[in-house]
C-alpha positions as CSV (number, residue, x, y, z in Angstrom):
1,M,0.0,0.0,0.0
2,H,1.4,3.4,-0.9
3,S,0.1,7.0,-1.3
4,E,1.0,9.5,-4.0
5,Y,-0.2,12.8,-5.4
6,L,-2.9,12.6,-8.1
7,Y,-3.5,15.2,-10.7
8,P,-6.5,16.1,-12.9
9,K,-6.0,15.2,-16.6
10,I,-3.1,12.9,-15.8
11,H,-5.1,10.5,-13.5
12,D,-8.6,11.1,-14.8
13,D,-9.1,7.4,-15.9
14,I,-7.9,6.0,-12.6
15,V,-10.1,8.4,-10.6
16,Q,-13.1,7.9,-12.9
17,D,-12.9,4.1,-12.2
18,F,-12.7,4.9,-8.5
19,C,-15.8,7.2,-8.8
20,N,-17.7,4.4,-10.6
21,K,-17.0,2.1,-7.6
22,C,-18.1,4.9,-5.2
23,K,-21.3,5.4,-7.2
24,E,-22.1,1.7,-6.9
25,L,-21.7,2.1,-3.1
26,N,-23.9,5.2,-3.1
27,Y,-21.1,7.4,-1.9
28,M,-22.5,10.5,-3.6
29,N,-19.7,13.0,-2.9
30,N,-17.4,10.8,-4.8
31,S,-19.7,9.3,-7.4
32,S,-18.3,11.4,-10.3
33,L,-15.4,13.7,-11.1
34,E,-17.8,16.6,-10.8
35,S,-19.4,15.6,-7.5
36,M,-16.0,15.2,-5.9
37,K,-14.7,18.5,-7.4
38,W,-11.9,16.7,-9.1
39,Y,-11.1,19.7,-11.4
40,W,-11.3,22.3,-8.6
41,G,-7.9,23.9,-9.0
42,E,-7.6,24.7,-5.3
43,V,-7.2,21.0,-4.3
44,Q,-4.1,18.9,-4.2
45,W,-5.3,15.3,-4.3
46,V,-3.6,12.2,-2.7
47,G,-4.5,8.7,-3.5
48,T,-3.7,5.4,-1.8
49,F,-3.1,2.3,-3.9
50,F,-3.3,-1.3,-3.0
51,D,-1.9,-3.7,-5.6
52,E,-1.8,-0.8,-8.1
53,V,-5.5,-0.1,-7.6
54,L,-6.7,3.2,-6.2
55,V,-8.6,2.3,-3.0
56,S,-8.7,5.7,-1.2
57,L,-8.3,9.3,-1.9
58,S,-8.7,12.7,-0.3
59,G,-7.6,16.3,-1.0
60,I,-6.2,19.3,0.8
61,H,-7.1,22.9,0.1
62,R,-6.8,26.3,1.7
63,F,-9.4,26.9,4.4
64,P,-9.8,30.7,4.5
65,E,-12.9,30.5,6.8
66,L,-10.4,29.7,9.6
67,G,-7.5,32.0,8.6
68,E,-4.8,32.7,6.1
69,D,-2.6,29.8,7.5
70,A,-5.5,27.3,7.5
71,F,-5.7,24.2,5.3
72,R,-8.4,21.6,5.2
73,M,-7.1,18.1,4.9
74,M,-8.9,14.9,3.8
75,F,-11.3,16.8,1.7
76,R,-13.8,14.5,0.0
77,G,-11.9,11.6,1.7
78,V,-13.2,8.1,1.0
79,T,-11.9,4.6,1.2
80,L,-13.5,1.6,-0.5
81,P,-14.9,-1.0,1.9
82,G,-12.7,-3.9,3.1
83,I,-9.4,-1.9,2.9
84,K,-7.5,-2.0,6.1
85,V,-4.1,-0.6,7.0
86,S,-1.6,-3.5,7.8
87,D,0.8,-3.1,10.7
88,V,3.6,-2.9,8.2
89,D,2.0,0.0,6.3
90,F,1.0,1.6,9.6
91,L,4.6,1.6,10.9
92,R,5.8,3.1,7.5
93,T,3.6,6.1,7.7
94,R,5.6,9.1,9.0
95,P,3.9,12.4,9.5
96,I,5.7,15.7,9.2
97,R,6.9,17.6,12.2
98,R,5.2,16.8,15.5
99,H,1.8,15.7,14.2
100,S,1.8,12.1,15.4
101,N,0.7,9.9,18.2
102,K,3.1,8.0,20.5
103,H,3.8,5.4,17.8
104,G,5.1,8.1,15.4
105,S,2.1,7.6,13.1
106,F,-1.6,8.2,12.7
107,K,-4.0,5.6,13.7
108,K,-5.0,2.9,11.3
109,F,-7.4,4.9,9.0
110,V,-6.4,4.6,5.4
111,N,-7.1,8.3,4.7
112,F,-4.8,9.2,7.5
113,Q,-1.9,7.7,5.5
114,Q,-2.5,10.5,3.0
115,M,-1.8,13.2,5.6
116,P,2.0,13.3,5.4
117,L,1.8,14.1,1.7
118,Q,-1.0,16.6,2.3
119,Q,1.1,18.3,5.1
120,K,4.1,18.4,2.8
121,W,2.1,20.2,0.2
122,G,0.5,22.6,2.8
123,Y,4.0,23.5,4.2
124,E,5.2,24.2,0.6
125,Q,2.3,26.7,0.3
126,N,2.7,28.3,3.7
127,E,5.5,27.5,6.2
128,N,3.0,28.4,9.1
129,A,0.3,26.1,7.9
130,I,-2.3,25.0,10.4
131,F,-4.2,21.8,9.4
132,Y,-7.8,21.0,10.0
133,V,-9.9,17.9,9.3
134,T,-13.7,18.0,9.0
135,F,-16.3,15.3,9.3
136,N,-19.8,15.5,7.9
137,I,-22.4,15.2,10.6
138,D,-25.5,16.3,8.7
139,P,-27.9,13.3,8.6
140,K,-29.6,14.6,5.5
141,I,-26.5,15.1,3.3
142,S,-23.8,12.6,3.2
143,T,-21.4,10.9,0.8
144,G,-23.5,7.8,1.0
145,A,-26.8,6.6,2.2
146,Y,-27.2,8.0,5.7
147,T,-27.5,4.6,7.2
148,K,-24.1,3.7,5.7
149,L,-22.1,6.9,5.9
150,G,-23.9,8.7,8.6
151,D,-23.2,5.8,11.0
152,K,-19.6,5.5,9.6
153,S,-19.0,9.2,10.0
154,F,-20.1,9.1,13.6
155,K,-18.0,6.0,14.3
156,M,-15.0,7.8,12.7
157,I,-15.6,10.9,14.9
158,R,-15.8,8.7,18.0
159,A,-12.6,6.9,16.9
160,V,-10.8,10.2,16.3
161,R,-11.8,11.5,19.7
162,R,-10.7,8.2,21.4
163,H,-7.5,7.4,19.5
164,C,-6.0,10.4,17.8
165,K,-4.5,12.5,20.5
166,N,-2.9,14.7,17.8
167,L,-6.4,16.0,16.7
168,A,-8.2,18.5,18.9
169,Y,-11.9,19.4,18.6
170,H,-12.2,22.9,17.1
171,G,-16.0,23.2,16.8
172,R,-18.9,22.8,14.4
173,M,-19.4,24.9,11.3
174,N,-21.5,24.9,8.1
175,I,-19.2,24.3,5.1
176,Y,-20.7,24.4,1.7
177,N,-24.2,24.0,3.3
178,V,-23.3,20.9,5.2
179,E,-22.9,20.7,9.0
180,Q,-19.3,19.6,9.9
181,E,-17.3,18.9,13.0
182,V,-13.9,20.5,12.7
183,Y,-10.7,19.2,14.3
184,V,-7.3,20.9,14.3
185,L,-4.0,19.0,14.1
186,L,-1.9,19.7,17.2
C-alpha cells in the first residue's frame, strides 16, 4: 500500500474508475469527477493504492474560513470498503513535524496515510500552515446513504476522539451548506 499525489488530466481514468465504484456504493460526494470537485484547481489530491488499484483518496485545500494559514485536509476523503491498513504499512507512515501519536504515526485509518503528503504540500504553500480535518455530521446530506455513511461518520468521529490525540476538537461549522465537526492538528 502506498500513497501518491494525483493530478487532474493525468489521473482522470484511474479516478473515474474509483468514482464508478463509489457510485455503486452510493457514496454521492465521490460518485463522479464533478461531485468530488476533481477539477477544482484549489485542491491537491492524494490517492492510496493497494496492488496498483486506487482504494482511497482525499484532498487538501486552503481553508480561509479559519484563517490565512489554515488548510483543510482529507477533503472528500473516502476509502473503499474492506481496505485496512496493515501493521507494516501503519509503521511506515511518517507524519511531518510533531503531528503524530506516541507510535510516530496516525491511527489505522487509510485516509490518515495520506496526511503526510498533504502536510508536505501545505507547508510548501505556507510554512506556518495549520491543518484541519472535517467530518460531515449532517444526517440529510452525506457521501452515501445515511444509514451507511452517517453511522460510519459518527464512528469515525468517535474513533478520532478516542485514539487520535494529535487532533483536537475545534468546533462545528457549516461548510458548503453541510454541518461539519472541525478538528485541528496539534
